C-alpha positions in Angstrom: -65.1 -27.7 197.4 -63.7 -29.6 200.4 -60.8 -30.8 198.2 -60.1 -27.1 197.2 -60.0 -26.1 200.9 -57.7 -29.0 201.7 -55.4 -28.1 198.8 -55.4 -24.4 200.0 -54.6 -25.3 203.6 -51.8 -27.7 202.4 -50.4 -24.9 200.1 -50.6 -27.4 197.2 -51.1 -24.8 194.4 -51.1 -27.4 191.6 -53.8 -29.5 193.3 -55.7 -26.3 194.0 -55.6 -25.1 190.4 -56.7 -28.6 189.2 -60.0 -27.8 190.8 -60.3 -24.3 189.3 -61.7 -23.7 185.8 -59.3 -22.0 183.4 -61.8 -19.2 183.0 -62.3 -18.6 186.7 -63.2 -15.3 188.3 -61.9 -15.0 191.9 -63.3 -12.3 194.1 -61.6 -12.6 197.5 -62.3 -10.0 200.3 -58.9 -8.3 199.4 -59.9 -8.1 195.8 -63.3 -6.7 196.5 -61.7 -4.0 198.8 -59.2 -3.1 196.1 -61.6 -3.4 193.1 -59.7 -6.4 191.7 -61.0 -9.5 190.1 -58.5 -12.3 189.6 -59.1 -14.0 186.3 -58.0 -17.5 185.1 -55.3 -19.6 186.6 -52.7 -16.8 186.3 -55.0 -14.5 188.3 -55.6 -17.1 191.0 -51.8 -17.8 191.1 -51.2 -14.0 191.5 -53.8 -13.8 194.3 -52.1 -16.7 196.1 -48.7 -15.2 195.7 -49.9 -11.8 197.0 -51.6 -13.6 200.0 -48.3 -15.4 200.8 -46.4 -12.1 200.7 -48.7 -10.6 203.3 -49.7 -13.5 205.5 -48.4 -16.8 206.7 -50.1 -19.8 208.4 -53.2 -19.0 206.4 -56.0 -21.5 206.9 -59.7 -21.9 206.2 -61.3 -23.6 209.2 -64.4 -25.5 210.1 -66.2 -25.0 206.8 -69.9 -25.9 206.6 -70.6 -26.6 202.9 -74.1 -26.5 201.4 -75.0 -27.1 197.8 -77.5 -24.8 195.9 -77.8 -26.0 192.3 -74.5 -25.4 190.6 -73.4 -23.2 193.4 -71.8 -24.1 196.8 -71.9 -21.9 199.9 -69.0 -22.4 202.4 -69.3 -20.8 205.8 -66.2 -21.0 208.0 -63.4 -19.1 209.5 -60.2 -17.6 208.2 -57.0 -17.5 210.2 -53.6 -16.0 209.3 -50.6 -14.2 210.7 -49.2 -11.1 209.2 -45.7 -11.6 207.8 -44.4 -8.2 208.8 -46.4 -7.6 212.0 -46.8 -11.1 213.3 -50.4 -10.1 214.2 -52.9 -13.1 214.3 -56.1 -12.6 212.4 -59.2 -14.6 212.8 -62.6 -13.8 211.3 -65.6 -15.5 209.8 -65.5 -15.9 206.0 -68.3 -17.1 203.7 -67.7 -18.0 200.1 -70.0 -18.7 197.2 -68.6 -20.9 194.5 -70.1 -21.6 191.1 -69.1 -24.7 189.1 -68.7 -25.4 185.4 -67.5 -28.7 184.0 -66.8 -29.9 187.6 -64.5 -27.0 188.4 -64.9 -23.7 190.2 -65.6 -21.0 187.6 -66.4 -18.2 190.1 -65.7 -17.7 193.8 -66.7 -14.7 195.7 -65.9 -14.1 199.4 -68.1 -12.3 201.9 -67.5 -11.1 205.4 -71.3 -11.0 206.0 -72.7 -14.6 205.9 -76.3 -13.4 205.2 -75.1 -11.5 202.1 -73.3 -14.7 200.9 -76.4 -16.8 201.5 -78.5 -14.4 199.5 -76.0 -14.6 196.7 -76.1 -18.4 196.9 -79.9 -18.2 196.5 -79.6 -15.9 193.5 -79.6 -17.2 189.9 -76.2 -18.5 188.9 -74.1 -16.0 186.8 -72.9 -16.6 183.2 
């Protein structure tokens, strides 16, 4: 998970995707608000491209990582600057990642850390 965050912050898409299972389901905050699930490498690429269109200097900061079986809970912060507005954003972000074959097969983001921790304690999904 730490390698994924490092690749994300470095904008190294290929290194990032090397850590993502080809059957991945990606549920970022944006996707949850819009009712979109990004699926597979193409979906994750699409999410990253959309993110780059809207924001620059995007970073995940100070993540605390805890393992829970085949799931990992990451609590940290998200920073970005709007491309059009130049407005700086900073907010807490917690993510729950599930692994298969040593790669992330599902990642879901939460703005409420307690909700994410509950999800991390739940039974892993298919």
